[in-house]
C-alpha positions, 0 to 999 in steps of 0.5 A: 563442540569439536570442530570437524577438520574434514569439513574445513575448506580454504576459500581463496580470494583475489588474483594475487593470493599466494595460495598458502597451505593451511592445516588444523592440527595434523589435518591439511585443509583442502581448497574449494571454489565455493562455500555455502553457509547459512543457506548462502553461496559464496564463490572465490570470485565473489560473483553472486550469480550462482546464489541468484540462480539458486534462489530463482530455481527454489522460488520458481519451484515453490510457485509451481507447487502453489499453482498446482495445489491452490484451486482458488487463486485470489489475491487473499489466497496467494499474497499470504502464501507468497509472503510466507513461502517465496519472499523470504527466499528473495530477501534472506541476507539480500544485503550480502548477496544483492544482485548488481548485474542486469542478468541477475536482477532480471532473473529475480524479477522474473520470479516476481512476475510469475507470482503476479501472474498467479493472481488474475488482476495483480499484474495490472496493479503491479504495472500501475505501481511501476508507472508502466501505464501502457502495459497496465492498460493492456491487461485491463482491456484484456480483463474487461474483454474476458469479464465485462462485469468485473467492477474493480477492473472498471474502477481501476481502469477509470483511474488509469484513463484519468491519469493519462488525460482521457477524462471523458472515457474515465468517467464512463467507466466509473459510471459503468461500475455504479450501474453494475452494482448500485449498492456498492458505496465504494463505486460512488466514492471512487467516482466522487474522488474523480469528480473532486479532482476535476473540481466538480465539487457539488457532484463529488459531494453528492457521490460521497453522500451516497457512498456514506449512506450505503457504507455508513459503518466504514470510517474511511468512507464516512470521513471522506464524504465529510471532507468532500462536503466541506470542500463543496461548502456544504458545512451543515451536511459535512458536520453530520458526517464528521460527527458520524466519523467521530462516533465510529472512531472516538479515540482518533484525534484527526476525527475529533479535530475535524469535527471541532473545525467544522463546528467552529466554522458553523458557529458552534463554538462551545462544542468545537472547543470540547472536541479540540480539547478531546483531540489534544488529550489524545495527541497533545503535541498536534500543532494544527489543533493547538492553533485552531484552539487558540483562534477559537479562544480569541473569538470566544473572548471577543464574544464574551464567552467563557473558555476552558483556559479561563 
């Protein structure tokens, strides 16, 4: 492939550059203040502000197109569009042009804020993740004012209130979410986790049971319910839900290990051994399962029971 001499430029760096003349063959090369290669702008003072401005302008244009063309702006709709169309411009070769001045960083952060504003509720979660709780609270209050029956807002606002120490207020929002839709297991599970953090173990276990009864095909709900029942020392009921969880994910080592542990506690030693061994088949190097199995074997040998190792 022939090199186009006309398109060749000299880009000089540093203040003490002697600015020599260069040529390719008989063609003298001209100087330029900037160069664009692979979509990235490089200027002779190595200041990346122009690149940041170019990226910000392009991504804002894309966000405007999304805003004008997408009628249903839910998280499920906007996040994939943002990932596919916007984020790649913010991240492309960012190791090279990563902004270091506050002005450039704020320019790019403004793009991300505009993106979160497209989805109602997403800006609240963003503030929560950044630990900017006062801003997050403002958005949750506004959301509940405009839509008082919005269950996710009740649950997440309850979490925020709990984080800031307003536990009695938080509990009211968890209970309100349950009242709005008593058929949603997710509401009971969030309330149960709140009660668990408050060391109200029996109440937490009751909420977890209700959640698991409503969402008995959801592994995470059933597994968490079993965990809460075990913490409340309701081991017989915990066994039932650990068994359900292992049935939902029979090839998940943690489910089998926990089922083995609760069977171990409940005195069902042979069944506990079987589940520990199944867990180790799936994850042979699991230290906790290996330790539990050794303890189980010691108990079985003392009771004169036959073990798989003998």
